[in-house]
N, C-alpha and C positions, 0 to 999 in steps of 0.2 A: 479644193471646194468650188461648188458651181455657187454663181449668183443667185442670190432669191428670186423667184417666179413673182412678178408683178400679180397684184390680188384678181383683177380681171381674167387674168392666165389662170389661175387657181381656180375661181368659179368655173371657166369652162373646163376645166380639165375635171372638175369633180363629176359635173354635168355628164360629161361623157361617159365617163367610169361609172356611173350608176346602170349602165346600160351591158357593160362587159361582166364576161364571168370570169372567175378567178383562172388564170392560165398556169400558176403553180401552187404548189403547196407546201409549206416548209412542215415535215415530219420528224420523226423522231431521230435522224440522223444528226439534225441542227444544220447549221450553217458551215456548211464543207465547201470548199474548193468546188466541187461540181454542182453545187448547187448555185453558188455564185455565178458560174459560168452559164448555168441555164437561164438564169434571171438576164446575164448581159447578153445572152440570144436571143432571149425574148425581148428587151428591149430592142434590138437592132431590128426585129422584124415587125414588132407593133407599136413602137414610139411609148405607148400608154400600157401600162401592165397592171392588172389585179393580182395579188397574192393573197393566199388565206394561210392563215396560222394554225395548223392542225394541231400542231403541238407547241412547245415553247409559249402559250396564250400570254403568260403572266410577263414575259420578257418582251412583248412584241414593240413597246414603246422605246427600249433602248436598241432592238435588234434593227427594227426599221430604218432608223438612220444611219446605221454601220452598214447596211444591205447599199443603202441610196449613195454612201460614201463609195465602196467598195467596186460598184458599177457606174459610177461617175454620174449618176441620174438624180433627178429630183424627187423628194419625197411629198406627194402632194398631199396626201391624206391618210391617217389611220383611223379606223370606225371599226368596232367591234372585232372581229379577229381577222380583218383582211386591212391591206396595206397596198396604196396606189402609187405607183412610181411612173416618173415620164422622163424621157431622154430624146431629143430633138434628132432625128435623121440626119446627118450631115449633107447627104446628097438632096437639095432642094427638089429633085424629081421624083424621088422616092417617099417624100412625107404624106403620112396618111391623117394627121392633127397638126392643124395652124393654129398657132399660138402666136 
């Protein structure tokens, strides 16, 4: 499990996430290995990813932390039918988000 992000970092990430469009949508197929892999790849590319719950809207508060754990990322925020995940790029030269 990742160490929790400090509050200033969470505030900054929330502000950055406001401007993002959802990269992924969780549909009828649910949390499959392919979906987890897609989220993992998106985090590797973007670092900060907004995901929409197109289906499973009632389970979003339990599914979002599970997805964060499976992708070794931080769950920044769940608001409405959207979740925001963050995973810092290990290569400092490729980082897009400074936290």
